[in-house]
DRENKE-763727 format. One record per atom (N, C-alpha, C, CB): residue in three letters; x negated, y, z. Coordinates in steps of 0.02 Angstrom, whole numbers, plus 50000, padded with zeros to 5 digits. Glycine has a CB too. Example, Ala and Ser with C-alpha at 12.3 -4.5 7.8 and 13.67 -1.06 7.14 Angstrom:
# DRENKE-763727
Ala493404971650390Ala493854977550390Ala493404983550390Ala494354977650452Ser493584988850354Ser493164994750357Ser493555000250394Ser492964997050286
END
This chain:
# DRENKE-763727
Unk468955018849605Unk469005017449683Unk468625010749712Unk469805016649701Unk468335010349753Unk467985005349786Unk468515000249795Unk467655007749851Unk468504994349770Unk468954988949779Unk469014986249849Unk468754983649737Unk468604987349892Unk468674986049960Unk468944990750005Unk468134984549982Unk469064995649980Unk469315001350016Unk470225001950006Unk468875008349983Unk470455001450059Unk471375000150058Unk471545006950033Unk471844998450147Unk472015007349989Unk472375013449973Unk472705016450021Unk472785012649928Unk472765022450035Unk473195024250094Unk473965023650083Unk473035031350116Unk474375022850154Unk474945021150144Unk475385026050105Unk475155019650201Unk475985023750073Unk476365028050038Unk476555034950054Unk476835025150029Unk476645035650131Unk476895041650153Unk476185046650158Unk477325040450226Unk475765044650146Unk475105048350151Unk474875050050092Unk474585044750183Unk475265047650027Unk475105049649969Unk475575054649937Unk475015044449934Unk475525057749887Unk476005061649846Unk476455057249819Unk475705065649793Unk477085057549839Unk477645053549811Unk478085057349761Unk478085051249868Unk478415053149715Unk478895055749678Unk479575052849709Unk478775054049602Unk480015058349727Unk480605055349771Unk481075058949734Unk480635056549856Unk481715054149721Unk482345056149683Unk482905055949743Unk482535050549614Unk483185061249747Unk483885061549778Unk484385060649735Unk484045067449810Unk484975055749749Unk485505054449704Unk486145054449750Unk485385047549663Unk486625056949700Unk487255056849738Unk487825057549667Unk487265064049803Unk488415054349670Unk488875055849617Unk489195062949620Unk489415050649618Unk489185065749676Unk489385072149687Unk488985077249648Unk489355073449755Unk489355082849616Unk488885086849588Unk488385090249639Unk489245091649547Unk487985094449603Unk487485097549655Unk487535104849650Unk486725095349642Unk487175108949680Unk487205116949673Unk487015117849594Unk486595121349729Unk487255122649567Unk487865127449603Unk488515124349591Unk487925135649572Unk488605118449560Unk489195116949549Unk489595114749602Unk489195113249505Unk489265112249661Unk489815111049716Unk489225113449773Unk490215101649724Unk489575117049828Unk489225118349882Unk489475114849943Unk489195125049891Unk489185111749985Unk489335107950030Unk488765106650086Unk489565102449998Unk488935103250138Unk488405101050187Unk487865096350148Unk488755096850251Unk488035091050120Unk487625086850096Unk487205090950045Unk487975080950071Unk487435094950002Unk487115098549946Unk486565104249985Unk487755102449895Unk486805107550033Unk486385111450065Unk485795107850098Unk486735115050110Unk485895101850135Unk485385098450172Unk484845095750107Unk485765091750223Unk485125093850062Unk484795091350007Unk484215095749981Unk485275090249956Unk484475102649961Unk484105107049936Unk483535109749978Unk484505111649917Unk483685108950050Unk483245111150103Unk482685106250113Unk483625111950167Unk482865098850101Unk482395093850096Unk481975094850039Unk482705087550094Unk482295094949981Unk481735096749918Unk481295100449913Unk481915098749870Unk481625106749941Unk481015112749952Unk480635110949992Unk481175119449978Unk480585108250049Unk480065106850102Unk479665101050077Unk480385105250174Unk479875096550046Unk479505090650030Unk478955093349965Unk480085084050006Unk479335097849921Unk478885100449872Unk478385104649891Unk479195103349827Unk478395108649959Unk477975113349996Unk477415108150021Unk478395117650059Unk477565100250031Unk477005097050058Unk476665094150009Unk477145092550106Unk476835095149946Unk476435092349876Unk476805087049846Unk475675089249890Unk477405084649863Unk477735079249838Unk478065082049774Unk478225076249890Unk478245076849725Unk478625078849670Unk479405075949681Unk478255076149602Unk479845080949684Unk480475079549709Unk480995081849660Unk480565082649775Unk481525077349631Unk482085078549590Unk482715077149624Unk482035074649529Unk483275079449592Unk483985076549620Unk484325074249556Unk484505082549663Unk484755069249565Unk485155066449523Unk485935067149547Unk484925059549515Unk486305070449505Unk486975071349530Unk487535071049474Unk486995078049567Unk488095071549500Unk488705070749446Unk488775077849422Unk489485067649480Unk489135078749373Unk489215083949329Unk489885085349305Unk488835083049278Unk490095091949307Unk490825093149302Unk490755098149234Unk491215096949379Unk491385098749211Unk491395103849142Unk491445110749161Unk492035102549090Unk491385112549226Unk491565119849247Unk491025124449235Unk491745120349322Unk491155130649221Unk490545134749209Unk490105134449154Unk490165133849257Unk489625138449149Unk489165138949101Unk488595132349096Unk488855145649114Unk488515129949167Unk488185124649163Unk488605117949138Unk487905124149226Unk489265116849147Unk489645111649128Unk489665112549048Unk490355111849165Unk489725118149019Unk489745118648939Unk489095117348920Unk489975125748907Unk488485119248944Unk487845116648919Unk487825109448924Unk487275119648954Unk488055106248986Unk488015098348987Unk488305096448929Unk488375094749045Unk488965097848928Unk489455094748867Unk489035095748804Unk490245099148856Unk488765100948777Unk488485100348731Unk487815097048717Unk488525105048719Unk487445096848767Unk486835093548760Unk486955085448759Unk486365095948818Unk487465083148798Unk487605075748815Unk487885073848737Unk488245074448887Unk488305077848703Unk488465075848634Unk488035075848577Unk488915079148616Unk487455080048596Unk486975081048546Unk486345075648570Unk486745089648543Unk486275074548621Unk485655070448641Unk485965063048637Unk485315072448721Unk485325059148655Unk485425051448652Unk485405048748727Unk484825047648605Unk485235053748773Unk485215051948839Unk485865053048874Unk484705055548872Unk485945048948929Unk486505049448978Unk486465054649036Unk486575042949008Unk486035059649025Unk485975064849075Unk485715071149050Unk485555062749128Unk485785076849078Unk485445082349060Unk485095084249112Unk485835087249036Unk484595088249096Unk484065090949145Unk484095098449146Unk483325088749125Unk484015101549211Unk483845108949214Unk483495109949267Unk484385113449216Unk483105115449267Unk482605115749328Unk482785123849355Unk481655114249300Unk483375125149354Unk483645132049364Unk483555132549449Unk484515132849332Unk483515127349491Unk483455127649560Unk482755128249589Unk483765122149585Unk482305126949541Unk481485126749563Unk481285119649556Unk481305129249647Unk481725114549544Unk481435107949533Unk481965104849489Unk481275103749602Unk481795098249461Unk482155095049418Unk482815093649437Unk481855089849400Unk483465094249405Unk484025093049435Unk484355089149359Unk484415100749472Unk484345081949375Unk484725078349327Unk485465077649340Unk484455072049321Unk485845078149299Unk486615078649296Unk486925074249238Unk486845086449284Unk487365070149263Unk487695066549221Unk488525065249246Unk487275060149212Unk488915064849185Unk489705063449204Unk489705057649255Unk490195061049135Unk489365051649240Unk489375046049288Unk488705045749312Unk489595039249258Unk488505047249370Unk487825047049391Unk487555039349392Unk487775050449463Unk487985034849422Unk487755028249429Unk487535025349362Unk488285024249460Unk487905026849311Unk487735025549239Unk487115027349213Unk488155028449201Unk486855032849243Unk486235036849218Unk485645035749262Unk486375044649214Unk485845031549331Unk485275032249376Unk484695028049350Unk485475030049449Unk484705022749326Unk484095018849294Unk483635021449254Unk484285014149257Unk484025025649206Unk483635029449155Unk483385036049189Unk484105030949089Unk483695038749238Unk483285044549267Unk482745042449308Unk483695049049309Unk482795037049349Unk482195034049391Unk481705033749340Unk482325026449426Unk481745030549278Unk481165028249242Unk480915035649208Unk481365021549183Unk481405040349191Unk481085047049164Unk480685050949218Unk481675052049137Unk480945051149279Unk480615054749323Unk480085050649368Unk481115058049363Unk480035044649348Unk479495038749373Unk479475039849449Unk478635039649337Unk480135038149477Unk480145039849544Unk479875032949587Unk480915042349563Unk479395035349639Unk479175029949686Unk479655027849737Unk478575032049721Unk480255033449741Unk480665032049811Unk481325035349785Unk480315035949891Unk481905031149789Unk482565033849785Unk483035034949839Unk482865030349746Unk483335039749848Unk483795040849913Unk484445042549890Unk483555046649964Unk484875037549900Unk485545039249874Unk485945041149940Unk485905032949829Unk486505046149915Unk486955047749980Unk487665050049956Unk486615054050029Unk488035052250002Unk488585054249986Unk489005049849949Unk488505059449959Unk489295052849894Unk489695049649854Unk489465043649809Unk489935054349820Unk489635036949817Unk489455031349778Unk488765029149786Unk489575032549711Unk488485029149841Unk487725028049839Unk487595020149828Unk487365030649912Unk488155015149835Unk488015009149836Unk487945007049761Unk488495005749875Unk488315010449704Unk488335008149642Unk487785011449611Unk488965009149609Unk487615016349638Unk486895020449626Unk486355014749635Unk486745027349688Unk486265012749697Unk485775007649719Unk485745002749681Unk485875005049779Unk486254999849674Unk486284992849629Unk486114993949557Unk487054989349628Unk486104999949529Unk485975000849465Unk485275001449439Unk486295005849448Unk484805002049495Unk484155002549484Unk483664995849500Unk483965008349522Unk483084995849475Unk482734990849485Unk482284992049562Unk482314989949418Unk482674989649602Unk482364990349672Unk481754987649689Unk482764987849718Unk481444982749649Unk480904980449665Unk480294983649647Unk480914975149646Unk480484988649600Unk479944993849575Unk479965000549611Unk480064995449498Unk480545002549640Unk480615009149668Unk480965008049735Unk481035014049619Unk480555010849792Unk480865009249864Unk481555012949863Unk480365012049933Unk482075010349888Unk482725012749883Unk482965013949958Unk483175007549842Unk483355018849960Unk483665020650029Unk484345022950017Unk483275026350067Unk484815022350073Unk485465025450061Unk485435029150130Unk486155020050046Unk485515036050118Unk485705040850171Unk486355041450196Unk485565046850153Unk486605038450243Unk487275038350262Unk487525044650293Unk487385033150306Unk487895049250259Unk488095055250276Unk488925055250296Unk487895059850216Unk489215050850276Unk489865050150290Unk489995042050318Unk490285052150222Unk490555041250364Unk490845035250389Unk491425032150351Unk491065036450454Unk491705035950301Unk492285032650266Unk491945027950212Unk492795038250230Unk492265021650223Unk492005015250172Unk492185017950098Unk492475006750189Unk492655020550081Unk492785022750015Unk492125026449986Unk493425027450015Unk491975031750025Unk491415035550004Unk490735032049969Unk491235038850063Unk490685024550001Unk490165021249977Unk490115019549913Unk490085016450005Unk490705018149885Unk490845015849820Unk490765008349805Unk490455019449777Unk490735004949869Unk490724996849864Unk490444994449938Unk490154993949796Unk490414987249924Unk490204985750009Unk489484984750010Unk490584978350045Unk489194986150073Unk488434986450081Unk488284979550099Unk488154991750138Unk488674974350107Unk488394966850108Unk488214965750047Unk488864961250130Unk487504960650059Unk487184958649994Unk486784963149963Unk487634956949947Unk486714969249981Unk486334974249951Unk485694973249979Unk486594981049961Unk485214970549936Unk484454968949961Unk483944974149951Unk484154962849925Unk483454974349986Unk482804978849963Unk483104985549974Unk482514977749877Unk483604987650019Unk483764995250032Unk483744995950106Unk484514997750002Unk483395001550116Unk483385004450189Unk483925009450208Unk482725007850202Unk483985010950264Unk484645015950290Unk484295021050329Unk485275011950345Unk484635027150313Unk484475032950356Unk485185035750372Unk483975038650320Unk485335038250440Unk485955040050460Unk485825047250479Unk486245035450514Unk486415051750464Unk486375058950482Unk486455059950552Unk486865062950446Unk486695055750595Unk486835056750669Unk486735049450693Unk487625059950687Unk486785049150771Unk486745043150811Unk487485041750801Unk486455043950892Unk487895044550803Unk488625042250785Unk488665038250727Unk489095047950773Unk488445041450662Unk488445038450601Unk488075031250610Unk488115043250548Unk487465030450638Unk487165024350647Unk487445019950684Unk486625024850666Unk487825021550744Unk488175016450776Unk488725012750746Unk488395018950828Unk489045019050697Unk489715015550665Unk489535010550617Unk490205020650628Unk488955011350582Unk488805005350531Unk488424999850569Unk488345007850464Unk488165000750621Unk487814994850660Unk488464990750672Unk487374997150737Unk489084993450688Unk489614990450729Unk489994987750657Unk490104996550788Unk490134990950605Unk490584987950541Unk490114984550504Unk490974993450490Unk489474985950485Unk489134981450440Unk488434978550470Unk489004985350374Unk488314979050537Unk487614977050554Unk487074979050538Unk487494972450544Unk487034985650512Unk486514988850479Unk486114992050542Unk486794994450422Unk485544992650529Unk484994997250569Unk484835002050527Unk484324993850591Unk484895008950552Unk484695014550517Unk484375019450555Unk485205017150486Unk483815022250528Unk483455027850553Unk483915033950560Unk482875029350507Unk483815038450606Unk484295043550621Unk483815049950587Unk484515043950711Unk483935053750547Unk483685060150541Unk484295066050524Unk483105059750483Unk484415070450573Unk484885075950573Unk484925079950495Unk484625081150633Unk485475083050484Unk485435086950426Unk484955092350429Unk486055089550411Unk484525093850378Unk484095100650402Unk484365106750387Unk483425101150372Unk484275111650436Unk484485118150434Unk483885122650435Unk484955119550490Unk483855126850385Unk483345130650374Unk483605138050416Unk483195131050289Unk483255139550473Unk483645143750511Unk483615150250493Unk483495143250573Unk483065152650451Unk483135159250419Unk483615160550367Unk482555160750392Unk483845155050352Unk484525156450298Unk485145157450343Unk484705149350240Unk485085156150399Unk485745156650440Unk485715161550502Unk485935149350467Unk485125163650520Unk485015167650574Unk485265175350572Unk484325167350585Unk485715176950619Unk485925184150610Unk486035187650667Unk486495184750573Unk486095193150668Unk486255197650734Unk486995198750719Unk485795205650743Unk487415194250748Unk488145194950745Unk488495200550779Unk488435189250770Unk488995203250743Unk489345208550780Unk489905205550832Unk489695213650725Unk489895198550837Unk490395195650882Unk491065198150888Unk490175195750941Unk491365198750829Unk492015201850825Unk492605197050807Unk491975207450775Unk492425191450784Unk493045187850768Unk492915179950787Unk493245188850687Unk493475176550779Unk493455169350782Unk493375166450712Unk494095166650815Unk493035163750685Unk492775160450624Unk492995153150615Unk492035160750624Unk493365151250565Unk493605144550535Unk493365143850478Unk494285143650528Unk493105138150465Unk492705137150403Unk493045130950359Unk491885135250425Unk493315131750314Unk493595126550272Unk494335124650288Unk493155120450278Unk494745129350277Unk495565127650285Unk495765122350245Unk496055133650265Unk495625116150264Unk495975110450241Unk496275105850291Unk495555106850203Unk496715101850273Unk496945098250335Unk496565093250369Unk497495095250322Unk496015090450343Unk495485086450369Unk495075090150425Unk495035084450313Unk495005097650406Unk494635101050451Unk495055104450513Unk494255106050413Unk495745102050507Unk496115104450569Unk496435111850551Unk495565104850637Unk496605113750494Unk496945119950476Unk497565121250512Unk497095120050406Unk497975115350532Unk498585117150572Unk498365118250629Unk499115112550577Unk497905117050668Unk497685118750734Unk497565124550730Unk497175115650761Unk497065127050694Unk496755132850673Unk497365137950680Unk496425132150598Unk497845137750632Unk498365142050617Unk498755143750685Unk498825138650561Unk498895137450723Unk499245138550784Unk498905142550833Unk499415132550813Unk498245141150838Unk497785145350886Unk497835152450874Unk497045143650880Unk497765154650805Unk497845161350783Unk498545163950794Unk497675161950712Unk499015160150783Unk499695163150797Unk499835164750887Unk500295156850765Unk499455159950921Unk499595161851003Unk498945166651019Unk499605153651063Unk498515168450984Unk498025173151007Unk498195179650951Unk497185169551003Unk498695182450955Unk498795187650900Unk498445193250908Unk499455189850895Unk498145194050975Unk497655200550987Unk496955199650966Unk497615202651063Unk496725192950945Unk496015190750925Unk496045191250857Unk495775183750947Unk495505194650810Unk495475193250741Unk495155186750722Unk495155198450709Unk495485183550667Unk495205177750648Unk494935178350575Unk495695172350657Unk494455174850563Unk494155173950494Unk494185166450471Unk493375176350494Unk494625165550419Unk494655158550382Unk494245158650318Unk495435156450361Unk493695155850312Unk493325154850245Unk493435148450216Unk492575155450252Unk493635149750150Unk493765145250101Unk493145139650098Unk493875149450034Unk493345133750076Unk492755128350077Unk492965123350022Unk492645124250154Unk493085116750045Unk493425113549985Unk494005115449941Unk493605108450005Unk494125113549882Unk494745114949846Unk495485113149880Unk494675111149783Unk495955116249875Unk496575114149910Unk497045111749850Unk496925120649956Unk497415107849867Unk497985105549813Unk498505109849809Unk498295098849827Unk498955110849768Unk499475115449758Unk499955116549820Unk499845113149701Unk500155111149851Unk500545110249909Unk500255113049975Unk500665103249917Unk499535111249985Unk499185113950040Unk499055120950030Unk498585110350051Unk498865124049977Unk498775130749964Unk499475133649985Unk498565132149888Unk499925131749951Unk500615134949973Unk500755136350043Unk501155130849953Unk500635129450083Unk500845130750148Unk500295134750196Unk501025124150177Unk499655135650166Unk499235139850190Unk499355146150189Unk498765139050167Unk499635148450124Unk499745155750112Unk500395157050154Unk499835157650030Unk500935152650158Unk501515153850194Unk501395155450260Unk501945148750190Unk500915151650294Unk500855152750366Unk500385159950370Unk500465145550405Unk499905160850327Unk499525167350335Unk499975172850328Unk498955168250285Unk500475172650284Unk500965178350278Unk501255180850339Unk501505176450238Unk501235176750390Unk501535178750448Unk500925180250511Unk502065172750466Unk500275180550490Unk499835180950535Unk499275187050518Unk499555174250541Unk499485192850538Unk499035198450519Unk498435199050548Unk499315204150528Unk498255194950598Unk497695195350630Unk497135190750596Unk497835193650699Unk497385186250536Unk496985182150508Unk496805183850429Unk497295175950519Unk496025184950423Unk495855186550352Unk495615180350317Unk495305192050347Unk495815179050265Unk495605173750223Unk495065176350171Unk496225170650188Unk494495172750179Unk493815175350145Unk493695169650100Unk493135176950199Unk493335171450039Unk493155167049995Unk492645161850010Unk492995170349947Unk492515157549991Unk491825153749999Unk491195157449979Unk491825147449956Unk490655155750004Unk490015159249999Unk489405155550001Unk489975163750049Unk488885156649958Unk488275153649972Unk487855154950027Unk487955154449928Unk488015162650048Unk487625164950096Unk487935164750168Unk487445171250077Unk487835160350202Unk488335159550264Unk488155165350310Unk488255151950307Unk487655169250307Unk487465173750348Unk488095179850353Unk486745176150321Unk488355179850294Unk488995184850292Unk489495183650322Unk489265185850237Unk489565176250343Unk490155173450373Unk490035173350451Unk490295166150344Unk489325171250467Unk489175170550543Unk488955177850574Unk488535164950555Unk488935182250527Unk488705189750540Unk489275192550582Unk488595194450467Unk489905191550584Unk490445194050617Unk490745189350681Unk490945195250564Unk490415182450673Unk490715177750721Unk490555178550790Unk490555171350706Unk491075178350835Unk490915178150914Unk490985169850922Unk491565183250969Unk491365166750900Unk491615159650914Unk491675156750844Unk492345159350956Unk491365150850833Unk491635145750771Unk492015140950805Unk491045141650725Unk492635139950759Unk493195136250784Unk493185129450733Unk493925141150780Unk493025122650757Unk492945118050721Unk493405111850743Unk492265116950719Unk494125111950727Unk494535107950761Unk494655102150708Unk495185111850787Unk494225099150689Unk494145094050634Unk494755087450661Unk493195091150630Unk495075086150614Unk495555080250637Unk495295073550600Unk496415081950615Unk494775073550569Unk494455066550543Unk493765065450576Unk494345066450459Unk493355060350568Unk492845058950602Unk492155062650556Unk492865050850613Unk491965068750582Unk491395072250547Unk490865066450570Unk491225080950575Unk490465065850520Unk489795062050535Unk489325066150575Unk489415060050468Unk489415072250572Unk488805075950613Unk489165082850633Unk488015077550562Unk489255087350587Unk489645093850602Unk489015099750596Unk490065093550687Unk488905100750519Unk488405105550503Unk488555112950535Unk488345105950426Unk489205114350520Unk489265121750542Unk489055122750614Unk489995124450532Unk489215118250655Unk489065120050735Unk488155122450728Unk489225111150800Unk487885117050699Unk487175117550700Unk486945125150668Unk486875111150658Unk487335126450613Unk487035132950579Unk487255138950629Unk487365134350495Unk487875138250663Unk488035144550706Unk487645144550767Unk488785144950726Unk487465138750793Unk486985139550855Unk486355142950838Unk486795132550886Unk486045143350786Unk485435145950770Unk485505153750791Unk485245144550694Unk486115156650778Unk486255163250794Unk486555164350875Unk486775165650738Unk486625158950902Unk486835159250970Unk487535159150972Unk486585164951004Unk487875156950926Unk488655157550919Unk488865151350936Unk488955159550847Unk489335151651003Unk489615145351030Unk490155142450976Unk489965146751105Unk490285135450995Unk490765132750945Unk491345129350989Unk490385127250891Unk491895129550974Unk492495126150994Unk492775120850950Unk492975130751003Unk492545114650966Unk492705109050928Unk493025102950942Unk492275107550908Unk493215099250904Unk493485093050919Unk493055088250942Unk493805090550869Unk493265084550994Unk492805079451023Unk492835072150984Unk492995078451101Unk492675072650925Unk492695067850874Unk492105066750825Unk493245069250838Unk492055060650815Unk491405058250773Unk490725061050781Unk491525059250704Unk490335064450749Unk489655067050758Unk489765073850797Unk489245068150685Unk490335077150794Unk490305083750816Unk490015084750888Unk490975086550812Unk490165079950946Unk489805080150998Unk489135081750999Unk489865075351023Unk488815077750950Unk488015078650949Unk487875084950920Unk487625073050907Unk488275087250880Unk488055093450842Unk488155099250898Unk488545094850768Unk488785099750932Unk488935104350966Unk488565103951041Unk489635104350965Unk488515098451069Unk488105098151123Unk488275102351182Unk487495099551102Unk487805105351214Unk488005110551272Unk488255117951246Unk487325111751320Unk488205118351186Unk488215125451150Unk488995126251134Unk487695125751072Unk489445124851168Unk490135126151161Unk490615122751198Unk490305125451102Unk491235121351178Unk491785117551209Unk492045111551166Unk492365122351223Unk492125106851180Unk492495100951163Unk493195100051172Unk492245096351192Unk493605099351137Unk494355098151139Unk494555091951107Unk494725103751105Unk495025087251137Unk495285081251112Unk495605084251045Unk495805077251165Unk495455080150991Unk495825082750933Unk496475082150917Unk495595080850887Unk496775078150975Unk497605078450968Unk497805083551021Unk498025070650984Unk497375085951057Unk497745090351120Unk498135095551088Unk497205094251175Unk498615097451134Unk499085102751112Unk498725108951097Unk499615104151163Unk499025113951068Unk498825119451047Unk498485124851106Unk499415121951012Unk498925124251159Unk498805126651226Unk498165125551251Unk499235123851271Unk497825119951238Unk497065116751259Unk496675120251221Unk496895108651247Unk496755122451144Unk496295126151100Unk496285132651123Unk496475126051028Unk496845135351137Unk496885142151156Unk496525143751219Unk497565144051163Unk496635139051264Unk496275140651323Unk495445140151309Unk496535135551382Unk495245136251281Unk494525135951261Unk494205140851223Unk494415130651227Unk494505144251168Unk494465149751144Unk494505156351191Unk494905149451099Unk494985157251216Unk494935163051271Unk494465162651324Unk495545163951305Unk494345157051347Unk493855156151403Unk493155159751379Unk493735147751419Unk492985159351310Unk492435161251285Unk492355168151261Unk492325157451240Unk493055169851237Unk493225176951212Unk493185182251278Unk494045176951176Unk493435179351330Unk493685184751372Unk493065185151436Unk494545182551402Unk492815179851447Unk492355179351505Unk491655179251470Unk492485172451554Unk491335185551495Unk490665188151462Unk490195183551490Unk490445196051477Unk490205181351550Unk489615176351591Unk489735169951555Unk489735175051685Unk490265167351545Unk490365161051521Unk490045160951445Unk491145159251525Unk490285166451413Unk490035166051332Unk489315167651333Unk490435171951278Unk488965170951378Unk488235171551378Unk487825164451389Unk488055176551435Unk488205160751435Unk487895154951454Unk488005149951394Unk488175152451521Unk488565148951359Unk488625145651307Unk488255147351251Unk489175145351294Unk488135153351235Unk487675157451176Unk487015154751192Unk487665166651181Unk486675154851255Unk485975153751268Unk485975146351256Unk485705156151341Unk486455141651281Unk486385134251261Unk486385132551199Unk486835130551285Unk486825136551154Unk486855134851084Unk486115136551053Unk487475139251048Unk485745141251073Unk485155142351039Unk484705137651061Unk484915148651047Unk484635134851123Unk484185130151149Unk484395123551118Unk484185130051225Unk484985121851099Unk485155115751067Unk484865116450993Unk485965114451069Unk484905121850964Unk484725122750894Unk483905121550888Unk484955130350869Unk483645123750951Unk482855122950943Unk482565116950970Unk482495128450977Unk482935112150974Unk482645105150999Unk482325101050937Unk483265100251036Unk481865097150962Unk481405094750922Unk481665090650856Unk481005091050965Unk482285087550871Unk482635084050812Unk482925088150766Unk483155079750833Unk483065093950773Unk483205099450725Unk482645103450692Unk483605103950758Unk482105102950722Unk481515106450691Unk481285103250608Unk480855105250750Unk481395107350570Unk481295105150490Unk480625101050483Unk481235112250435Unk480145103550502Unk479355100150498Unk479435094950522Unk478745103250535Unk479625093150590Unk479585087050620Unk480095081750580Unk479765088150697Unk480665084350551Unk481165081250516Unk480755078050454Unk481765086650496Unk480425082550414Unk480025079850357Unk479505075350371Unk479725084850321Unk479185076750424Unk478645071150454Unk478935064050460Unk478395073250532Unk479475065150491Unk479925057250501Unk480165055250447Unk480575056850546Unk480425059250403Unk480635056450336Unk480065053150298Unk480925062050293Unk479525056150285Unk479025054250256Unk478775047150282Unk478585059450261Unk478735047850342Unk478555040550373Unk479075034350351Unk478585041150460Unk479665037250352Unk480275031750339Unk480145030350266Unk481145034750354Unk480105034450226Unk480175033250150Unk479485029250134Unk480245040950103Unk478885030550171Unk478325026350159Unk478245020450193Unk477805029550167Unk478735018050230Unk478815012050268Unk478295011850331Unk478715005850219Unk478105016650358Unk477655016950414Unk477985017250482Unk477235022650406Unk478755016150493Unk479025016250556Unk479495010450549Unk479335023150576Unk479465007050610Unk480065001550607Unk480585004350605Unk480144996850658Unk481204999350582Unk481835002250587Unk482205000750660Unk482244999550528Unk482455005050687Unk482705004050762Unk483214998650772Unk483035010550790Unk483324996350826Unk483884992550829Unk484414996850853Unk483794986750869Unk485154993550832Unk485664999350843Unk485745000250918Unk486414997750809Unk485915006650939Unk485975008851000Unk486735010351029Unk485545014551001
END
């Protein structure tokens, strides 16, 4: 190359990008962060970039057995598989393997997120690898350590709510890139026959959902499993469900079209501060309105495509919101149209999201001031 010709900026060159988390990755764990990461990896690879994932490893299933054997036989702190169509590095303790994985993959950029991103970022040579933390939750314990004093790190947030929270608590300035939703993986022609509640966990408002189902005995409800429940929570759930013949408990699934395919309304009565609210964005693709808690990032995710209710509101307020959409066809049609329009906004367009992310990772955009 002519020495007088400047090299193109990093974002305009093919990059080697590593996404990392201490959480397990697909197929050992299904969740919003895993789904968003998978979609990001696929689209970045379509743009010609080399992309890999570092994750935690559990002993469950064939993947866990294979990992245990290979880790005992090998000298590396990780195992690698390409079953997802891209390199997936897995380790019992991801932060202990991160530096080794960065070297093995020859990463130009590392993006750490979800569980324990701080020790992951601290464990690598950030002077050699551009490093970012993608803030997907607002719970401090999720970070794995304080953000203060963490140098040579950029920040991305999954909602304006998340960005504002860390601006307030840590003085951070973060770019906002919403979770990626591949519409084709969620779009269905729903039969509109159930109220659907995903992940019957206390944090997600299972007690509210059960109370609403009890007071709406004429409406069929689908409860779809998500996170694992402890023995006491499982026993309480089963005890309540035994008295509610209008509720069907369905297993978790990787194909959410089977879930949204029967939904008329999605119920999201979260009792904790959701950083975004991915299920609302997924449902909106098919014009399914959402009745959700006015908490955390859920108002951003729901927008005009549903009804917001105070998380501590009495069950009667939730019932009124559900029935207003269930019984009033005109109100339902308006909310359904608004949901589709909200799903189609520029900030949720995957190709625009990739453009923005590449500019951020390549350092071509300024970090915004907290809003």
